[in-house]
ZAMARGU-4260 file (C-alpha; in steps of 0.2 Angstrom, whole numbers, plus 5000, padded with zeros to 4 digits):
<rodrens>
0) 5347/5154/5692 | 5362/5163/5697 | 5363/5182/5701 | 5378/5193/5697 | 5385/5202/5711
5) 5391/5220/5709 | 5401/5230/5721 | 5392/5244/5729 | 5396/5261/5723 | 5395/5276/5735
10) 5388/5290/5724 | 5395/5303/5735 | 5413/5297/5731 | 5409/5298/5713 | 5403/5316/5714
15) 5419/5320/5724 | 5430/5312/5710 | 5421/5322/5697 | 5423/5338/5706 | 5441/5334/5709
20) 5444/5333/5690 | 5435/5350/5687 | 5445/5360/5699 | 5461/5360/5688 | 5450/5365/5673
25) 5442/5378/5682 | 5458/5384/5689 | 5466/5385/5672 | 5451/5394/5665 | 5451/5406/5680
30) 5469/5409/5677 | 5466/5413/5659 | 5452/5425/5663 | 5462/5434/5676 | 5476/5435/5664
35) 5465/5442/5651 | 5457/5453/5663 | 5474/5460/5666 | 5482/5459/5649 | 5467/5466/5639
40) 5466/5483/5648 | 5484/5484/5650 | 5487/5481/5631 | 5473/5493/5627 | 5479/5507/5638
45) 5498/5504/5636 | 5507/5520/5629 | 5512/5518/5611 | 5530/5519/5606 | 5533/5536/5597
50) 5538/5537/5579 | 5555/5546/5576 | 5554/5557/5561 | 5564/5555/5545 | 5570/5572/5541
55) 5571/5578/5523 | 5585/5588/5516 | 5581/5607/5512 | 5593/5619/5504 | 5590/5637/5500
60) 5593/5643/5482 | 5607/5655/5478 | 5610/5667/5463 | 5626/5671/5455 | 5635/5686/5462
65) 5634/5702/5452 | 5650/5713/5450 | 5648/5730/5458 | 5655/5745/5449 | 5666/5753/5462
70) 5672/5770/5460 | 5690/5771/5453 | 5696/5781/5467 | 5692/5784/5485 | 5682/5774/5498
75) 5665/5766/5496 | 5653/5754/5506 | 5635/5749/5505 | 5623/5740/5517 | 5605/5737/5521
80) 5597/5750/5532 | 5589/5737/5543 | 5605/5726/5543 | 5622/5725/5551 | 5639/5728/5544
85) 5641/5730/5526 | 5635/5721/5511 | 5651/5725/5501 | 5665/5737/5501 | 5678/5742/5488
90) 5691/5736/5500 | 5698/5752/5506 | 5697/5752/5525 | 5708/5766/5531 | 5698/5782/5536
95) 5694/5796/5523 | 5691/5814/5526 | 5673/5817/5530 | 5671/5835/5525 | 5652/5840/5528
100) 5647/5823/5532 | 5652/5829/5549 | 5637/5839/5550 | 5626/5823/5550 | 5636/5817/5566
105) 5633/5835/5573 | 5614/5834/5570 | 5613/5816/5577 | 5622/5821/5593 | 5611/5836/5595
110) 5596/5825/5593 | 5603/5814/5606 | 5601/5829/5619 | 5586/5837/5611 | 5575/5824/5602
115) 5564/5830/5588 | 5549/5820/5581 | 5544/5820/5563 | 5535/5836/5559 | 5539/5845/5575
120) 5547/5862/5575 | 5556/5861/5592 | 5561/5875/5603 | 5565/5893/5597 | 5583/5899/5596
125) 5588/5917/5595 | 5604/5922/5586 | 5617/5934/5595 | 5632/5943/5590 | 5642/5927/5593
130) 5633/5919/5579 | 5638/5934/5568 | 5656/5931/5573 | 5654/5913/5568 | 5648/5918/5551
135) 5663/5929/5549 | 5675/5915/5554 | 5667/5902/5542 | 5667/5915/5528 | 5685/5918/5530
140) 5688/5899/5530 | 5679/5898/5513 | 5665/5887/5521 | 5647/5886/5515 | 5637/5898/5525
145) 5620/5907/5525 | 5617/5925/5530 | 5614/5929/5549 | 5612/5944/5560 | 5609/5946/5579
150) 5591/5944/5585 | 5584/5932/5572 | 5573/5918/5579 | 5574/5900/5572 | 5566/5884/5577
155) 5577/5869/5581 | 5570/5861/5565 | 5575/5877/5554 | 5593/5876/5561 | 5594/5858/5556
160) 5587/5862/5539 | 5600/5875/5537 | 5614/5863/5542 | 5609/5848/5532 | 5601/5855/5516
165) 5613/5869/5510 | 5626/5863/5522 | 5628/5880/5531 | 5643/5879/5543 | 5638/5894/5553
170) 5621/5888/5557 | 5628/5871/5562 | 5639/5880/5574 | 5623/5890/5580 | 5614/5873/5583
175) 5629/5866/5592 | 5631/5881/5604 | 5612/5880/5608 | 5613/5862/5612 | 5630/5860/5621
180) 5636/5878/5625 | 5652/5878/5615 | 5661/5867/5602 | 5673/5859/5615 | 5659/5852/5625
185) 5650/5846/5609 | 5666/5837/5604 | 5667/5828/5621 | 5648/5823/5619 | 5651/5818/5601
190) 5666/5806/5606 | 5655/5798/5619 | 5641/5796/5606 | 5652/5788/5593 | 5660/5777/5606
195) 5644/5771/5613 | 5639/5765/5595 | 5656/5757/5591 | 5660/5770/5577 | 5678/5770/5582
200) 5685/5775/5566 | 5675/5792/5565 | 5685/5806/5573 | 5680/5824/5574 | 5691/5840/5577
205) 5676/5851/5574 | 5658/5850/5571 | 5656/5857/5554 | 5668/5847/5543 | 5681/5860/5538
210) 5695/5851/5547 | 5704/5838/5538 | 5706/5829/5554 | 5687/5824/5553 | 5689/5806/5547
215) 5680/5789/5546 | 5680/5773/5536 | 5666/5770/5523 | 5661/5754/5534 | 5658/5765/5549
220) 5648/5778/5538 | 5636/5764/5533 | 5632/5762/5551 | 5631/5781/5554 | 5618/5781/5539
225) 5608/5768/5548 | 5607/5780/5563 | 5602/5794/5552 | 5588/5785/5543 | 5581/5779/5561
230) 5578/5798/5564 | 5562/5803/5556 | 5566/5822/5557 | 5583/5819/5548 | 5574/5808/5535
235) 5561/5822/5532 | 5574/5836/5531 | 5587/5827/5520 | 5574/5821/5508 | 5569/5839/5504
240) 5575/5846/5488 | 5573/5864/5494 | 5565/5874/5509 | 5560/5891/5513 | 5567/5898/5529
245) 5561/5915/5537 | 5573/5929/5534 | 5586/5918/5526 | 5575/5914/5511 | 5575/5899/5499
250) 5588/5885/5502 | 5592/5871/5490 | 5599/5854/5494 | 5617/5851/5489 | 5613/5832/5485
255) 5612/5833/5466 | 5606/5815/5464 | 5592/5817/5477 | 5576/5809/5469 | 5586/5800/5456
260) 5588/5781/5455 | 5580/5779/5472 | 5591/5790/5481 | 5582/5798/5496 | 5596/5807/5506
265) 5607/5810/5516 | 5622/5822/5516 | 5635/5828/5504 | 5653/5834/5509 | 5667/5843/5500
270) 5684/5850/5505 | 5700/5850/5495 | 5707/5836/5506 | 5691/5826/5506 | 5686/5827/5488
275) 5667/5825/5484 | 5658/5814/5497 | 5640/5807/5498 | 5633/5798/5513 | 5617/5791/5505
280) 5601/5782/5508 | 5591/5774/5493 | 5575/5764/5491 | 5576/5751/5477 | 5564/5738/5471
285) 5569/5720/5474 | 5558/5707/5467 | 5542/5718/5469 | 5545/5724/5486 | 5555/5740/5493
290) 5572/5738/5501 | 5581/5753/5509 | 5600/5754/5506 | 5613/5765/5515 | 5631/5768/5510
295) 5645/5781/5507 | 5656/5785/5493 | 5671/5796/5497 | 5684/5805/5487 | 5676/5809/5471
300) 5684/5820/5458 | 5669/5830/5456 | 5651/5832/5462 | 5644/5824/5446 | 5657/5810/5446
305) 5652/5806/5464 | 5634/5806/5461 | 5636/5795/5446 | 5647/5783/5457 | 5632/5782/5469
310) 5619/5779/5456 | 5629/5765/5448 | 5632/5757/5465 | 5614/5758/5470 | 5608/5750/5454
315) 5620/5736/5455 | 5616/5733/5473 | 5598/5731/5469 | 5602/5719/5455 | 5613/5709/5467
320) 5599/5707/5480 | 5586/5693/5479 | 5570/5688/5488 | 5571/5669/5490 | 5557/5659/5497
325) 5567/5646/5507 | 5552/5637/5514 | 5535/5636/5507 | 5519/5633/5517 | 5515/5615/5515
330) 5532/5610/5510 | 5537/5593/5517 | 5550/5593/5531 | 5550/5575/5537 | 5540/5559/5537
335) 5533/5549/5551 | 5529/5530/5551 | 5523/5521/5566 | 5525/5502/5570 | 5507/5499/5566
340) 5508/5507/5549 | 5501/5524/5551 | 5510/5538/5542 | 5510/5557/5540 | 5521/5571/5534
345) 5527/5586/5544 | 5525/5602/5533 | 5529/5620/5536 | 5514/5631/5542 | 5520/5646/5533
350) 5531/5653/5519 | 5548/5659/5525 | 5556/5672/5513 | 5574/5679/5515 | 5583/5693/5507
355) 5600/5687/5500 | 5615/5695/5493 | 5623/5688/5478 | 5627/5669/5481 | 5623/5669/5499
360) 5612/5655/5506 | 5601/5654/5521 | 5603/5640/5533 | 5588/5629/5537 | 5586/5619/5554
365) 5572/5607/5556 | 5567/5601/5573 | 5553/5588/5573 | 5546/5579/5589 | 5544/5560/5591
370) 5525/5557/5591 | 5514/5542/5593 | 5498/5551/5586 | 5492/5568/5579 | 5477/5576/5572
375) 5479/5585/5555 | 5487/5602/5559 | 5494/5598/5575 | 5511/5606/5579 | 5525/5593/5578
380) 5540/5604/5578 | 5548/5619/5570 | 5559/5625/5556 | 5571/5639/5558 | 5578/5649/5544
385) 5593/5660/5547 | 5599/5672/5534 | 5618/5677/5532 | 5616/5692/5543 | 5610/5681/5557
390) 5592/5686/5557 | 5581/5671/5560 | 5563/5667/5557 | 5554/5651/5564 | 5538/5644/5559
395) 5529/5628/5565 | 5530/5611/5558 | 5512/5603/5557 | 5505/5586/5553 | 5499/5586/5535
400) 5486/5573/5540 | 5481/5563/5555 | 5493/5550/5562 | 5481/5537/5569 | 5484/5528/5585
405) 5485/5509/5585 | 5468/5500/5585 | 5463/5487/5598 | 5467/5472/5587 | 5485/5478/5584
410) 5487/5481/5603 | 5481/5464/5608 | 5491/5455/5595 | 5508/5464/5597 | 5512/5462/5616
415) 5531/5463/5612 | 5529/5480/5604 | 5520/5486/5619 | 5529/5478/5633 | 5545/5473/5626
420) 5553/5456/5626
</rodrens>
């Protein structure tokens, strides 16, 4: 019987060989685990690419312009009380004679030195023989006057009422003398006041309006009217149809269209050289809300014709103004779409309404931020609406809904989007 012989095997060698085969597997597994340990948190925490918005086109509406019924003669211009420049003019831009519109300049310059709030009376002023001499002088010059004698006491407010309501030249002179000492000093102050406000075309040779050298353009008178309506005392006084002044008695406003067609003030004027003038303010309804207009019509053939010209101009201007909602709350301004498919729309947070003249348009500028995520209502930019007059209104652009971040699965399966390459 024979016995097979097998070579002897060292079990320790076999174990070493098995361990030798395991090390590459374990090393590979460890490498994978390490890589995953680095990649997974990196992928889950990597910043997401921001989505650039796709802006929508927004245009403001415009209405056809209305023709304005300009007076057949003289100069005319109209503007917004809270605006700049003129809305429209009849194209005559050389200076016209102001007549008693000069008294409005005089009262504004006096208020510059002696401010008077609405309802205030101001200091007391006592007339002298000098004021009687002024009365004699202005009567001889065929000016509008009110009776005076030495020793009468008036308040600043009462002198302003006498100057602006019945257009009394002698009491305008009294007011000027009280505020500035004499006419010459007043004229220097008036020139400085006008220059400071850029009213270069307005020039005065006296403070009452009798001189034909008192001149100004209709465009500059629109700006003068803006300064007038910014003074509450002047608004109160020129809006009065009549007043009762101690000693003098009852006085009536020379503005024959006051209270008609929305006219609220301001100052009439007449001389042979000037014709009939009216510096006016008016409040009109535009799409259910009040708008204050200011303007001037110079050189009318009669007081009635001048008043009619103003009323027609005011009515046509009101018809030529429009309130346009350029942007509505919730209106879409731009769209977002992320690489992982999330979407939202940027919308306006509020309405933006603009007052437009005729066929004017407002400009709309939308600025949206690139974003990676947002909650509903988060600010994502802004929209700026600028009217033709340069006034601008900005409102926020907000997310109409949530723009969700990428989930873990997308992050882990889109390394190129996260890290490039």
